[in-house]
ROSERO-709808 format. One record per residue: residue number from 1; residue in one letter; x, y, z of N, C-alpha, C in turn. Coordinates in nm, 3 decimals. Each point is the difference from the previous one (the first is absolute). Layout:
<atoms>
NUM|A|X|Y|Z|X|Y|Z|X|Y|Z
...
</atoms>
This chain:
<atoms>
1|M|1.367|7.159|2.133|0.033|-0.046|0.133|-0.081|-0.125|0.027
2|G|0.058|-0.094|0.065|-0.080|-0.114|0.036|0.082|-0.111|0.060
3|T|-0.066|-0.071|0.086|0.056|-0.125|0.049|-0.100|-0.106|-0.037
4|D|0.047|-0.118|-0.019|-0.086|-0.111|-0.041|-0.079|-0.049|0.121
5|P|-0.135|0.014|-0.005|-0.079|-0.041|0.114|0.004|-0.150|0.026
6|T|0.052|-0.076|-0.093|0.006|-0.145|0.019|0.133|-0.045|0.058
7|N|0.092|0.094|0.024|0.133|-0.041|0.045|0.010|-0.016|0.151
8|G|-0.110|0.018|0.072|0.001|-0.018|0.144|0.051|0.119|0.078
9|S|0.030|0.110|-0.066|0.049|0.119|0.068|-0.110|0.059|0.088
10|P|0.036|0.049|0.119|-0.101|0.063|0.085|-0.036|0.141|-0.045
11|I|0.070|0.052|-0.100|-0.035|0.129|-0.059|-0.024|-0.024|-0.148
12|T|-0.123|0.022|-0.044|-0.029|-0.014|-0.143|-0.049|0.133|-0.053
13|V|0.032|0.027|-0.124|-0.036|0.125|-0.064|-0.060|-0.031|-0.135
14|R|-0.112|0.066|-0.029|-0.059|-0.010|-0.133|-0.054|0.135|-0.039
15|E|-0.024|0.018|-0.126|-0.050|0.128|-0.048|-0.137|-0.017|-0.062
16|A|-0.083|0.100|0.022|-0.133|0.009|-0.061|-0.012|0.142|-0.053
17|G|0.041|0.018|-0.125|0.007|0.135|-0.055|0.102|0.079|0.079
18|P|-0.035|0.124|0.039|0.096|0.082|0.075|0.006|-0.036|0.149
19|V|-0.071|-0.104|0.040|-0.003|-0.041|0.140|0.101|-0.113|0.022
20|T|0.091|0.023|0.093|0.096|-0.102|0.039|-0.050|-0.062|0.129
21|I|-0.034|-0.127|-0.005|-0.055|-0.072|0.114|0.113|-0.080|0.065
22|T|0.025|0.028|0.126|0.105|-0.071|0.075|-0.067|-0.074|0.114
23|I|0.030|-0.127|0.011|-0.060|-0.084|0.104|0.110|-0.048|0.093
24|F|-0.013|0.037|0.126|0.091|-0.047|0.104|-0.074|-0.110|0.075
25|D|0.043|-0.123|-0.021|-0.071|-0.113|0.059|0.099|-0.108|0.043
26|G|0.069|0.027|0.108|0.096|-0.096|0.052|0.119|0.069|0.061
27|E|0.082|-0.076|0.063|0.120|0.052|0.065|0.105|0.026|-0.108
28|Q|0.032|0.127|-0.022|0.095|0.035|-0.104|0.143|-0.017|0.050
29|L|0.082|-0.053|-0.088|0.143|-0.009|0.027|0.068|0.123|-0.059
30|E|0.124|0.020|0.035|0.075|0.114|-0.052|0.002|-0.001|-0.153
31|A|0.015|-0.117|-0.060|0.003|-0.010|-0.146|-0.135|0.041|-0.061
32|D|-0.110|-0.029|0.069|-0.132|0.042|-0.049|-0.011|0.152|0.000
33|V|0.048|0.063|0.106|-0.004|0.146|0.010|0.091|0.061|-0.107
34|D|0.118|-0.059|-0.022|0.090|0.048|-0.105|-0.069|-0.004|-0.137
35|A|-0.065|-0.111|-0.030|-0.069|-0.014|-0.129|-0.113|0.102|-0.011
36|Y|-0.074|0.021|0.108|-0.109|0.098|0.000|0.054|0.141|-0.027
37|L|0.107|0.039|0.069|0.057|0.133|-0.020|0.058|0.016|-0.140
38|E|0.058|-0.105|-0.055|0.049|0.005|-0.137|-0.117|0.019|-0.097
39|G|-0.111|-0.067|0.027|-0.119|0.018|-0.083|-0.052|0.143|0.006
40|L|0.003|0.061|0.118|-0.040|0.141|0.011|0.091|0.090|-0.081
41|R|0.130|-0.029|0.004|0.094|0.079|-0.080|-0.033|-0.012|-0.149
42|E|-0.028|-0.122|-0.045|-0.036|-0.022|-0.140|-0.129|0.073|-0.035
43|L|-0.097|-0.002|0.090|-0.126|0.071|-0.022|0.026|0.150|-0.017
44|H|0.084|0.057|0.084|0.030|0.143|-0.010|0.084|0.031|-0.122
45|D|0.082|-0.093|-0.044|0.080|0.022|-0.121|-0.087|0.020|-0.123
46|R|-0.123|-0.051|0.003|-0.093|0.018|-0.113|-0.045|0.145|-0.013
47|D|0.008|0.073|0.111|-0.035|0.142|0.003|-0.145|0.026|-0.043
48|R|-0.092|-0.088|0.047|-0.143|0.015|-0.029|-0.077|0.001|0.131
49|P|-0.107|0.079|0.006|-0.079|0.001|0.123|-0.066|-0.136|0.025
50|Y|-0.015|-0.034|0.126|-0.064|-0.125|0.039|-0.072|0.022|0.133
51|I|-0.086|-0.094|0.033|-0.071|0.000|0.127|0.029|-0.134|0.066
52|G|0.030|0.003|0.128|0.029|-0.123|0.072|-0.123|-0.053|0.073
53|A|-0.012|-0.131|0.001|-0.098|-0.069|0.083|0.078|-0.109|0.072
54|S|0.014|0.015|0.131|0.077|-0.097|0.078|-0.094|-0.079|0.089
55|L|0.007|-0.131|-0.010|-0.077|-0.089|0.087|0.095|-0.048|0.108
56|M|-0.023|0.049|0.121|0.086|-0.033|0.113|-0.066|-0.112|0.079
57|L|0.031|-0.123|-0.036|-0.065|-0.115|0.062|0.088|-0.059|0.110
58|R|0.119|-0.043|-0.036|0.099|-0.048|0.097|0.133|0.057|-0.046
59|Y|0.077|0.048|0.095|0.123|0.068|-0.037|0.101|-0.017|0.112
60|S|0.124|0.026|-0.032|0.107|-0.006|0.099|0.006|0.132|0.075
61|A|0.009|-0.010|0.130|0.018|0.120|0.082|0.146|0.015|0.043
62|A|0.090|-0.068|-0.071|0.142|0.008|0.032|0.047|0.144|-0.013
63|P|0.055|0.057|0.106|0.039|0.141|-0.003|0.094|0.035|-0.115
64|G|0.093|-0.088|-0.033|0.093|0.027|-0.109|-0.070|0.015|-0.134
65|Q|-0.097|-0.085|-0.025|-0.072|0.008|-0.127|-0.088|0.124|-0.006
66|L|-0.069|0.030|0.109|-0.082|0.120|0.003|0.086|0.125|-0.018
67|R|0.117|0.000|0.063|0.091|0.112|-0.012|0.047|0.016|-0.145
68|R|0.031|-0.111|-0.066|0.047|0.007|-0.140|-0.106|0.059|-0.091
69|V|-0.125|-0.044|0.018|-0.108|0.054|-0.083|-0.019|0.149|0.031
70|G|0.005|0.036|0.128|-0.011|0.141|0.038|0.112|0.084|-0.058
71|E|0.122|-0.052|0.003|0.114|0.072|-0.059|-0.018|0.017|-0.149
72|W|-0.047|-0.105|-0.069|-0.023|0.008|-0.144|-0.102|0.110|-0.029
73|M|-0.109|0.003|0.079|-0.104|0.102|-0.020|0.057|0.140|0.020
74|R|0.082|0.019|0.102|0.060|0.132|0.023|0.095|0.038|-0.114
75|E|0.082|-0.095|-0.044|0.096|0.027|-0.107|-0.069|0.033|-0.132
76|H|-0.117|-0.058|-0.022|-0.069|0.016|-0.128|-0.129|0.081|0.011
77|K|-0.014|0.076|0.108|-0.128|0.068|0.025|-0.038|0.097|-0.111
78|D|0.097|0.065|-0.064|-0.034|0.092|-0.108|-0.059|-0.074|-0.119
79|D|0.060|-0.115|-0.037|-0.055|-0.081|-0.109|-0.135|-0.057|0.037
80|V|-0.013|-0.047|0.124|-0.128|-0.056|0.045|-0.107|0.109|-0.007
81|A|0.030|0.119|0.051|-0.097|0.109|-0.001|-0.039|0.039|-0.143
82|R|0.095|-0.006|-0.092|-0.024|0.041|-0.139|-0.076|-0.108|-0.079
83|L|0.031|-0.128|0.026|-0.055|-0.107|-0.083|-0.118|-0.074|0.062
84|C|-0.003|-0.012|0.132|-0.106|-0.076|0.064|-0.118|0.092|0.029
85|V|-0.107|-0.020|-0.073|-0.120|0.082|0.013|-0.066|-0.022|0.136
86|G|0.020|-0.116|0.058|-0.056|-0.031|0.130|0.018|-0.147|0.030
87|S|-0.028|-0.035|0.124|0.014|-0.138|0.042|-0.116|-0.038|0.093
88|A|-0.072|-0.104|-0.038|-0.105|-0.055|0.085|0.057|-0.124|0.067
89|I|0.000|0.002|0.131|0.055|-0.111|0.077|-0.116|-0.076|0.061
90|I|-0.015|-0.125|-0.042|-0.109|-0.084|0.051|0.057|-0.086|0.112
91|A|-0.055|0.022|0.119|0.043|-0.075|0.118|-0.124|-0.056|0.067
92|P|-0.032|-0.127|-0.023|-0.122|-0.057|0.056|-0.004|-0.003|0.153
93|R|0.115|0.000|0.064|0.004|-0.008|0.148|-0.001|0.141|0.060
94|V|-0.098|0.025|0.085|-0.017|0.132|0.059|0.122|0.043|0.081
95|G|0.061|-0.090|0.071|0.119|0.034|0.078|0.113|0.051|-0.087
96|F|0.019|-0.064|-0.115|0.106|0.044|-0.090|-0.033|0.136|-0.061
97|R|-0.127|0.023|-0.033|-0.039|0.132|-0.053|0.034|0.109|0.101
98|F|-0.026|-0.025|0.126|0.031|0.098|0.104|0.150|0.026|0.008
99|V|0.079|-0.107|0.003|0.146|0.015|0.008|0.052|0.076|-0.122
100|L|-0.048|-0.036|-0.118|0.045|0.064|-0.123|-0.037|0.148|-0.001
101|S|-0.123|0.032|0.036|-0.043|0.141|0.004|0.084|0.079|0.100
102|S|0.030|-0.061|0.113|0.083|0.067|0.101|0.141|0.024|-0.055
103|L|0.055|-0.100|-0.067|0.133|0.012|-0.058|0.004|0.113|-0.102
104|F|-0.104|0.011|-0.083|-0.002|0.104|-0.103|-0.018|0.140|0.058
105|M|-0.047|0.009|0.123|-0.006|0.130|0.065|0.142|0.047|0.036
106|I|0.088|-0.095|0.026|0.139|0.031|0.035|0.084|0.014|-0.126
107|Q|-0.011|-0.097|-0.090|0.076|-0.002|-0.126|-0.098|0.023|-0.115
108|R|-0.013|0.123|-0.045|-0.095|0.033|-0.106|0.038|-0.067|-0.131
109|M|-0.102|-0.043|-0.072|0.020|-0.057|-0.133|0.017|0.116|-0.098
110|P|0.081|-0.016|-0.105|0.022|0.109|-0.095|-0.111|0.014|-0.105
111|M|-0.106|-0.080|0.012|-0.110|0.005|-0.095|-0.131|-0.015|0.078
112|P|-0.111|0.038|-0.062|-0.129|-0.023|0.067|-0.020|-0.149|0.021
113|Y|-0.065|-0.035|0.112|-0.024|-0.142|0.029|-0.125|-0.014|0.084
114|T|-0.047|-0.122|0.005|-0.108|-0.036|0.090|0.028|-0.140|0.052
115|V|-0.047|-0.027|0.121|0.009|-0.133|0.059|-0.143|-0.047|0.020
116|V|-0.036|-0.110|-0.065|-0.138|-0.049|0.002|-0.004|-0.149|0.035
117|S|-0.122|-0.049|0.022|-0.014|-0.140|0.039|-0.031|-0.094|-0.116
118|G|-0.047|0.053|-0.113|-0.041|-0.090|-0.107|0.019|0.055|-0.139
119|S|-0.029|-0.085|-0.097|0.025|0.031|-0.141|-0.091|0.109|-0.055
120|R|-0.124|0.001|0.042|-0.095|0.099|-0.053|0.044|0.142|0.035
121|E|0.034|0.022|0.127|0.047|0.132|0.044|0.127|0.040|-0.077
122|A|0.091|-0.094|-0.014|0.126|0.028|-0.068|-0.026|0.037|-0.145
123|A|-0.083|-0.077|-0.070|-0.027|0.026|-0.141|-0.067|0.136|-0.020
124|E|-0.094|0.034|0.088|-0.067|0.131|-0.011|0.100|0.114|0.017
125|W|0.089|-0.013|0.098|0.100|0.103|0.024|0.097|0.010|-0.119
126|I|0.044|-0.115|-0.049|0.091|-0.001|-0.114|-0.065|0.064|-0.122
127|E|-0.126|-0.032|-0.025|-0.069|0.059|-0.116|-0.007|0.152|0.012
128|L|-0.027|0.052|0.119|-0.002|0.145|0.019|0.137|0.062|-0.024
129|R|0.105|-0.063|0.054|0.136|0.052|-0.022|0.035|-0.004|-0.148
130|A|-0.035|-0.109|-0.067|0.032|-0.014|-0.143|-0.069|0.109|-0.082
131|R|-0.126|0.024|0.029|-0.072|0.106|-0.074|0.064|0.136|0.020
132|S|0.057|0.024|0.116|0.058|0.131|0.029|0.121|0.031|-0.088
133|V|0.059|-0.104|-0.060|0.117|0.019|-0.087|-0.021|-0.063|-0.138
134|D|-0.126|-0.023|-0.035|-0.036|-0.055|-0.132|0.061|-0.137|-0.031
135|L|0.009|-0.086|0.103|0.038|-0.139|-0.022|-0.127|-0.083|0.000
136|R|0.001|-0.107|-0.078|-0.116|-0.089|-0.003|0.039|-0.134|0.061
137|V|-0.075|-0.038|0.103|0.025|-0.130|0.065|-0.097|-0.102|-0.058
138|P|0.033|-0.127|0.008|-0.091|-0.103|-0.052|-0.137|0.007|0.069
139|D|-0.105|-0.021|-0.079|-0.136|0.003|0.054|-0.022|-0.105|0.108
140|D|0.074|-0.109|-0.008|-0.019|-0.110|0.095|0.102|0.002|0.114
141|L|0.057|0.117|0.031|0.104|0.007|0.102|-0.048|-0.053|0.135
142|A|-0.120|0.037|0.043|-0.051|-0.049|0.128|-0.006|-0.153|0.000
143|A|-0.044|-0.059|-0.111|-0.009|-0.146|-0.010|0.139|-0.063|0.002
144|V|0.096|0.062|-0.067|0.137|-0.052|-0.003|0.058|-0.001|0.142
145|L|-0.018|0.111|0.072|0.051|0.008|0.137|-0.072|-0.099|0.092
146|A|-0.132|-0.010|-0.017|-0.079|-0.094|0.083|0.046|-0.143|-0.023
147|E|0.027|-0.035|-0.124|0.044|-0.136|-0.031|0.138|-0.030|0.062
148|E|0.088|0.100|-0.001|0.131|-0.018|0.064|-0.019|-0.030|0.149
149|L|-0.093|0.070|0.064|-0.028|-0.023|0.143|-0.062|-0.135|0.022
150|R|-0.104|-0.033|-0.077|-0.070|-0.128|0.017|0.096|-0.116|-0.024
151|G|0.085|0.013|-0.099|0.095|-0.105|-0.032|0.098|-0.028|0.112
152|R|0.007|0.090|0.096|0.091|-0.017|0.114|-0.077|-0.018|0.131
153|G|-0.129|-0.029|-0.013|-0.081|-0.034|0.118|-0.061|0.118|0.074
154|Y|-0.005|0.117|-0.062|-0.060|0.117|0.061|-0.130|0.033|-0.069
155|D|-0.089|0.069|0.072|-0.122|0.051|-0.061|0.041|0.100|-0.106
156|G|-0.051|-0.014|-0.120|0.041|0.086|-0.111|-0.055|0.140|0.003
157|A|-0.101|0.027|0.081|-0.062|0.133|0.001|0.096|0.100|0.056
</atoms>
């Protein structure tokens, strides 16, 4: 799974071992969401466990796009629950963390998750989840996540 981070897309995806890092950094168009959902389908077609790390920096709040992602999650919840060991959502803005946590109280995620403010917290949580299912994450995961944040003008911690 992957999108080219140099193509200007507001959704970029890269992999670091079993960790799929998704960065939402810009106003997504419908085509961006389509490509992202197609990438998720491809990831699930591999039929291998993975852990998600999502950096929620800037994103579209367009109701149609949010609804499409929600529908995809509901349609694929069994695969997500079976394959996704967990998801660490990094949201540097406190207001967004609150909104996201409130949303997840209404619409439960089909896998364990956490919403955190920085890369260190996310990496620690991911490492614990990975150990629980005998997956090995890269030793430098916290640094990789911090660099993604710093490269976009956020504090990497």
